[in-house]
Chimera marker file (.cmm) of the C-alpha trace (Angstrom):
<marker_set name="trace">
<marker id="1" x="-41.773" y="153.075" z="288.194" r="1" g="1" b="0" radius="0.5"/>
<marker id="2" x="-40.433" y="150.916" z="285.413" r="1" g="1" b="0" radius="0.5"/>
<marker id="3" x="-38.063" y="152.396" z="282.846" r="1" g="1" b="0" radius="0.5"/>
<marker id="4" x="-39.038" y="151.629" z="279.278" r="1" g="1" b="0" radius="0.5"/>
<marker id="5" x="-36.485" y="150.371" z="276.772" r="1" g="1" b="0" radius="0.5"/>
<marker id="6" x="-37.112" y="153.437" z="274.597" r="1" g="1" b="0" radius="0.5"/>
<marker id="7" x="-36.242" y="155.704" z="277.566" r="1" g="1" b="0" radius="0.5"/>
<marker id="8" x="-32.909" y="153.968" z="278.007" r="1" g="1" b="0" radius="0.5"/>
<marker id="9" x="-32.213" y="154.180" z="274.283" r="1" g="1" b="0" radius="0.5"/>
<marker id="10" x="-33.052" y="157.900" z="274.276" r="1" g="1" b="0" radius="0.5"/>
<marker id="11" x="-30.838" y="158.556" z="277.292" r="1" g="1" b="0" radius="0.5"/>
<marker id="12" x="-27.997" y="156.541" z="275.773" r="1" g="1" b="0" radius="0.5"/>
<marker id="13" x="-28.228" y="158.472" z="272.497" r="1" g="1" b="0" radius="0.5"/>
<marker id="14" x="-28.245" y="161.818" z="274.337" r="1" g="1" b="0" radius="0.5"/>
<marker id="15" x="-25.249" y="160.769" z="276.419" r="1" g="1" b="0" radius="0.5"/>
<marker id="16" x="-23.294" y="159.767" z="273.304" r="1" g="1" b="0" radius="0.5"/>
<marker id="17" x="-24.192" y="163.070" z="271.642" r="1" g="1" b="0" radius="0.5"/>
<marker id="18" x="-23.213" y="165.014" z="274.782" r="1" g="1" b="0" radius="0.5"/>
<marker id="19" x="-19.798" y="163.336" z="274.917" r="1" g="1" b="0" radius="0.5"/>
<marker id="20" x="-19.236" y="163.760" z="271.173" r="1" g="1" b="0" radius="0.5"/>
<marker id="21" x="-20.170" y="167.448" z="271.378" r="1" g="1" b="0" radius="0.5"/>
<marker id="22" x="-17.785" y="167.940" z="274.285" r="1" g="1" b="0" radius="0.5"/>
<marker id="23" x="-14.881" y="166.209" z="272.554" r="1" g="1" b="0" radius="0.5"/>
<marker id="24" x="-15.417" y="168.012" z="269.245" r="1" g="1" b="0" radius="0.5"/>
<marker id="25" x="-16.328" y="171.337" z="270.923" r="1" g="1" b="0" radius="0.5"/>
<marker id="26" x="-19.633" y="171.480" z="269.019" r="1" g="1" b="0" radius="0.5"/>
<marker id="27" x="-21.183" y="174.324" z="271.000" r="1" g="1" b="0" radius="0.5"/>
<marker id="28" x="-24.251" y="174.670" z="268.773" r="1" g="1" b="0" radius="0.5"/>
<marker id="29" x="-25.248" y="171.033" z="269.191" r="1" g="1" b="0" radius="0.5"/>
<marker id="30" x="-24.422" y="171.080" z="272.899" r="1" g="1" b="0" radius="0.5"/>
<marker id="31" x="-26.534" y="174.201" z="273.360" r="1" g="1" b="0" radius="0.5"/>
<marker id="32" x="-29.476" y="172.423" z="271.717" r="1" g="1" b="0" radius="0.5"/>
<marker id="33" x="-29.502" y="169.513" z="274.165" r="1" g="1" b="0" radius="0.5"/>
<marker id="34" x="-28.645" y="171.213" z="277.473" r="1" g="1" b="0" radius="0.5"/>
<marker id="35" x="-31.494" y="172.097" z="279.811" r="1" g="1" b="0" radius="0.5"/>
<marker id="36" x="-31.723" y="175.841" z="280.621" r="1" g="1" b="0" radius="0.5"/>
<marker id="37" x="-30.865" y="175.063" z="284.275" r="1" g="1" b="0" radius="0.5"/>
<marker id="38" x="-27.985" y="172.688" z="283.430" r="1" g="1" b="0" radius="0.5"/>
<marker id="39" x="-25.002" y="172.653" z="285.805" r="1" g="1" b="0" radius="0.5"/>
<marker id="40" x="-21.836" y="170.597" z="285.428" r="1" g="1" b="0" radius="0.5"/>
<marker id="41" x="-20.606" y="169.125" z="288.708" r="1" g="1" b="0" radius="0.5"/>
<marker id="42" x="-17.025" y="167.908" z="288.901" r="1" g="1" b="0" radius="0.5"/>
<marker id="43" x="-15.577" y="165.215" z="291.137" r="1" g="1" b="0" radius="0.5"/>
<marker id="44" x="-13.748" y="167.835" z="293.238" r="1" g="1" b="0" radius="0.5"/>
<marker id="45" x="-17.131" y="169.368" z="294.121" r="1" g="1" b="0" radius="0.5"/>
<marker id="46" x="-16.859" y="172.500" z="292.026" r="1" g="1" b="0" radius="0.5"/>
<marker id="47" x="-19.598" y="173.258" z="289.533" r="1" g="1" b="0" radius="0.5"/>
<marker id="48" x="-20.293" y="175.603" z="286.630" r="1" g="1" b="0" radius="0.5"/>
<marker id="49" x="-23.487" y="176.908" z="285.065" r="1" g="1" b="0" radius="0.5"/>
<marker id="50" x="-24.775" y="176.240" z="281.564" r="1" g="1" b="0" radius="0.5"/>
<marker id="51" x="-23.233" y="179.355" z="279.986" r="1" g="1" b="0" radius="0.5"/>
<marker id="52" x="-19.804" y="178.570" z="281.434" r="1" g="1" b="0" radius="0.5"/>
<marker id="53" x="-20.087" y="174.993" z="280.253" r="1" g="1" b="0" radius="0.5"/>
<marker id="54" x="-20.812" y="176.151" z="276.721" r="1" g="1" b="0" radius="0.5"/>
<marker id="55" x="-17.782" y="178.457" z="276.668" r="1" g="1" b="0" radius="0.5"/>
<marker id="56" x="-15.596" y="175.612" z="278.027" r="1" g="1" b="0" radius="0.5"/>
<marker id="57" x="-12.933" y="177.667" z="279.825" r="1" g="1" b="0" radius="0.5"/>
<marker id="58" x="-11.373" y="174.401" z="281.042" r="1" g="1" b="0" radius="0.5"/>
<marker id="59" x="-10.637" y="173.435" z="277.429" r="1" g="1" b="0" radius="0.5"/>
<marker id="60" x="-9.260" y="176.730" z="276.135" r="1" g="1" b="0" radius="0.5"/>
<marker id="61" x="-5.676" y="176.761" z="274.906" r="1" g="1" b="0" radius="0.5"/>
<marker id="62" x="-3.418" y="178.245" z="277.562" r="1" g="1" b="0" radius="0.5"/>
<marker id="63" x="-0.053" y="178.198" z="275.799" r="1" g="1" b="0" radius="0.5"/>
<marker id="64" x="1.553" y="180.565" z="278.302" r="1" g="1" b="0" radius="0.5"/>
<marker id="65" x="0.658" y="178.322" z="281.238" r="1" g="1" b="0" radius="0.5"/>
<marker id="66" x="1.979" y="175.237" z="279.419" r="1" g="1" b="0" radius="0.5"/>
<marker id="67" x="5.181" y="177.088" z="278.599" r="1" g="1" b="0" radius="0.5"/>
<marker id="68" x="5.611" y="178.080" z="282.258" r="1" g="1" b="0" radius="0.5"/>
<marker id="69" x="5.017" y="174.480" z="283.347" r="1" g="1" b="0" radius="0.5"/>
<marker id="70" x="7.547" y="173.170" z="280.855" r="1" g="1" b="0" radius="0.5"/>
<marker id="71" x="10.087" y="175.669" z="282.131" r="1" g="1" b="0" radius="0.5"/>
<marker id="72" x="9.513" y="174.324" z="285.633" r="1" g="1" b="0" radius="0.5"/>
<marker id="73" x="10.160" y="170.768" z="284.507" r="1" g="1" b="0" radius="0.5"/>
<marker id="74" x="6.515" y="169.671" z="284.252" r="1" g="1" b="0" radius="0.5"/>
<marker id="75" x="5.072" y="168.411" z="280.981" r="1" g="1" b="0" radius="0.5"/>
<link id1="1" id2="2" r="1" g="1" b="0" radius="0.2"/>
<link id1="2" id2="3" r="1" g="1" b="0" radius="0.2"/>
<link id1="3" id2="4" r="1" g="1" b="0" radius="0.2"/>
<link id1="4" id2="5" r="1" g="1" b="0" radius="0.2"/>
<link id1="5" id2="6" r="1" g="1" b="0" radius="0.2"/>
<link id1="6" id2="7" r="1" g="1" b="0" radius="0.2"/>
<link id1="7" id2="8" r="1" g="1" b="0" radius="0.2"/>
<link id1="8" id2="9" r="1" g="1" b="0" radius="0.2"/>
<link id1="9" id2="10" r="1" g="1" b="0" radius="0.2"/>
<link id1="10" id2="11" r="1" g="1" b="0" radius="0.2"/>
<link id1="11" id2="12" r="1" g="1" b="0" radius="0.2"/>
<link id1="12" id2="13" r="1" g="1" b="0" radius="0.2"/>
<link id1="13" id2="14" r="1" g="1" b="0" radius="0.2"/>
<link id1="14" id2="15" r="1" g="1" b="0" radius="0.2"/>
<link id1="15" id2="16" r="1" g="1" b="0" radius="0.2"/>
<link id1="16" id2="17" r="1" g="1" b="0" radius="0.2"/>
<link id1="17" id2="18" r="1" g="1" b="0" radius="0.2"/>
<link id1="18" id2="19" r="1" g="1" b="0" radius="0.2"/>
<link id1="19" id2="20" r="1" g="1" b="0" radius="0.2"/>
<link id1="20" id2="21" r="1" g="1" b="0" radius="0.2"/>
<link id1="21" id2="22" r="1" g="1" b="0" radius="0.2"/>
<link id1="22" id2="23" r="1" g="1" b="0" radius="0.2"/>
<link id1="23" id2="24" r="1" g="1" b="0" radius="0.2"/>
<link id1="24" id2="25" r="1" g="1" b="0" radius="0.2"/>
<link id1="25" id2="26" r="1" g="1" b="0" radius="0.2"/>
<link id1="26" id2="27" r="1" g="1" b="0" radius="0.2"/>
<link id1="27" id2="28" r="1" g="1" b="0" radius="0.2"/>
<link id1="28" id2="29" r="1" g="1" b="0" radius="0.2"/>
<link id1="29" id2="30" r="1" g="1" b="0" radius="0.2"/>
<link id1="30" id2="31" r="1" g="1" b="0" radius="0.2"/>
<link id1="31" id2="32" r="1" g="1" b="0" radius="0.2"/>
<link id1="32" id2="33" r="1" g="1" b="0" radius="0.2"/>
<link id1="33" id2="34" r="1" g="1" b="0" radius="0.2"/>
<link id1="34" id2="35" r="1" g="1" b="0" radius="0.2"/>
<link id1="35" id2="36" r="1" g="1" b="0" radius="0.2"/>
<link id1="36" id2="37" r="1" g="1" b="0" radius="0.2"/>
<link id1="37" id2="38" r="1" g="1" b="0" radius="0.2"/>
<link id1="38" id2="39" r="1" g="1" b="0" radius="0.2"/>
<link id1="39" id2="40" r="1" g="1" b="0" radius="0.2"/>
<link id1="40" id2="41" r="1" g="1" b="0" radius="0.2"/>
<link id1="41" id2="42" r="1" g="1" b="0" radius="0.2"/>
<link id1="42" id2="43" r="1" g="1" b="0" radius="0.2"/>
<link id1="43" id2="44" r="1" g="1" b="0" radius="0.2"/>
<link id1="44" id2="45" r="1" g="1" b="0" radius="0.2"/>
<link id1="45" id2="46" r="1" g="1" b="0" radius="0.2"/>
<link id1="46" id2="47" r="1" g="1" b="0" radius="0.2"/>
<link id1="47" id2="48" r="1" g="1" b="0" radius="0.2"/>
<link id1="48" id2="49" r="1" g="1" b="0" radius="0.2"/>
<link id1="49" id2="50" r="1" g="1" b="0" radius="0.2"/>
<link id1="50" id2="51" r="1" g="1" b="0" radius="0.2"/>
<link id1="51" id2="52" r="1" g="1" b="0" radius="0.2"/>
<link id1="52" id2="53" r="1" g="1" b="0" radius="0.2"/>
<link id1="53" id2="54" r="1" g="1" b="0" radius="0.2"/>
<link id1="54" id2="55" r="1" g="1" b="0" radius="0.2"/>
<link id1="55" id2="56" r="1" g="1" b="0" radius="0.2"/>
<link id1="56" id2="57" r="1" g="1" b="0" radius="0.2"/>
<link id1="57" id2="58" r="1" g="1" b="0" radius="0.2"/>
<link id1="58" id2="59" r="1" g="1" b="0" radius="0.2"/>
<link id1="59" id2="60" r="1" g="1" b="0" radius="0.2"/>
<link id1="60" id2="61" r="1" g="1" b="0" radius="0.2"/>
<link id1="61" id2="62" r="1" g="1" b="0" radius="0.2"/>
<link id1="62" id2="63" r="1" g="1" b="0" radius="0.2"/>
<link id1="63" id2="64" r="1" g="1" b="0" radius="0.2"/>
<link id1="64" id2="65" r="1" g="1" b="0" radius="0.2"/>
<link id1="65" id2="66" r="1" g="1" b="0" radius="0.2"/>
<link id1="66" id2="67" r="1" g="1" b="0" radius="0.2"/>
<link id1="67" id2="68" r="1" g="1" b="0" radius="0.2"/>
<link id1="68" id2="69" r="1" g="1" b="0" radius="0.2"/>
<link id1="69" id2="70" r="1" g="1" b="0" radius="0.2"/>
<link id1="70" id2="71" r="1" g="1" b="0" radius="0.2"/>
<link id1="71" id2="72" r="1" g="1" b="0" radius="0.2"/>
<link id1="72" id2="73" r="1" g="1" b="0" radius="0.2"/>
<link id1="73" id2="74" r="1" g="1" b="0" radius="0.2"/>
<link id1="74" id2="75" r="1" g="1" b="0" radius="0.2"/>
</marker_set>
């Protein structure tokens, strides 16, 4: 099977949009492009479902945890 140039362009545009949505926390736009069965798989082997990805618990502000780390000498 040969990949068409338009397929690569479409995939590239979706990837750019995905990354932009992630960085800017644009949940509405991210929701629109994610497949209903989407799963995020991380390099450590853990994975999360679509709903968890959209709520982005890994990006939420955890000021208390940062404060505890600073008090222990970690930045």
